[in-house]
N, C-alpha and C positions, 0 to 999 in steps of 0.2 A: 472580582473575576478576573479569568486570564482569557484572549483570546487567541486561536490558533489560525493559522489560515486556510482555506478549502481544502487545496493540498495536501496539508498535514491533517487534514480530519480525515478527509479522503481513503488518505495511507494507513491510517489506524480502521479504518471500517473495512478495506483490503486485507490487510495483514488477520484481524479477525475473522473475520469470512472463510478464510485461505487456511487457518487455523485447525477450524472446526472442518475442514473438508477433508475425506481421502483422495488420492489421487488428485491430475490435474483436473483444471477446471477452466473454460473459456472466460474470456475476459466479458465478452460480451452477455454472459449469458450471468456473469457477478454485477452489471452494468444495471440488465433490466432485474434484478431480484433484490438488490439494494438502491435501486432509483438514481443511479448517479448517471449523469454524462462520459458514456462512453470515451471518447476523443483526450476529455482530461483523463479519467481514470487511467489510459495507456501512457499515458507521458508519465505519470506517478508508480505505474508498476515497472516501466522501464527504468527509473530510477532506479528502485527497489530489487530490479535484477543487475544493473550494472553493481550495485553493494554486496549482491550476491547473498541477499535475504531470499529474494526470489526466483525459481529459474524457471525455463519457457520451453516446451513442444510443439513442434510444427508438427502438421498432420492430422488424420481422423482422429482420434484421441488426446489429442493436443489442448495445453492452455496455459496455467500459471498457477506452481506449488509452491508451497514453502520449501526451501533448501535446508533451512534447520526448523522444528517449532520447536523451540524455545525461542519463541522474538519479543517473550515479554521480558530478556535480558537485555535489551535495547531501553536504552534512559532518552528523554526526550530532546535531547541535546544530539545525542546520536542522530536519529530521526529527523532533526531538521539539517542537521549537516547532511547526509545523504540525500534531501531531498532540496537542498542548495536554499533553504529559507533562510532570511534574518533569525540570525541567533538568540535575539533580544526576546523576551516575553513582554506581553503590552497589557500593561493593566487598564480596563473600560472605565470610563467615569461615569 
């Protein structure tokens, strides 16, 4: 079994959630629907936005959305690099 960090897990959950949505979705709504902590999810979303995977809009109809719906083309190494995570997978004993 391979262990990933919560940051990576939340990034995968956020990406898969937004890939199914049309338009922008408020991060508070995503956090509520997925049962994830808002502040930590905001850090993950910010890293993904800086990597041009997500885009954010402010205002009444604001929120986060996918820049490119083909997020599945990312490999795990690229995602770990974007999130600033250790690039070595660890196997649980």
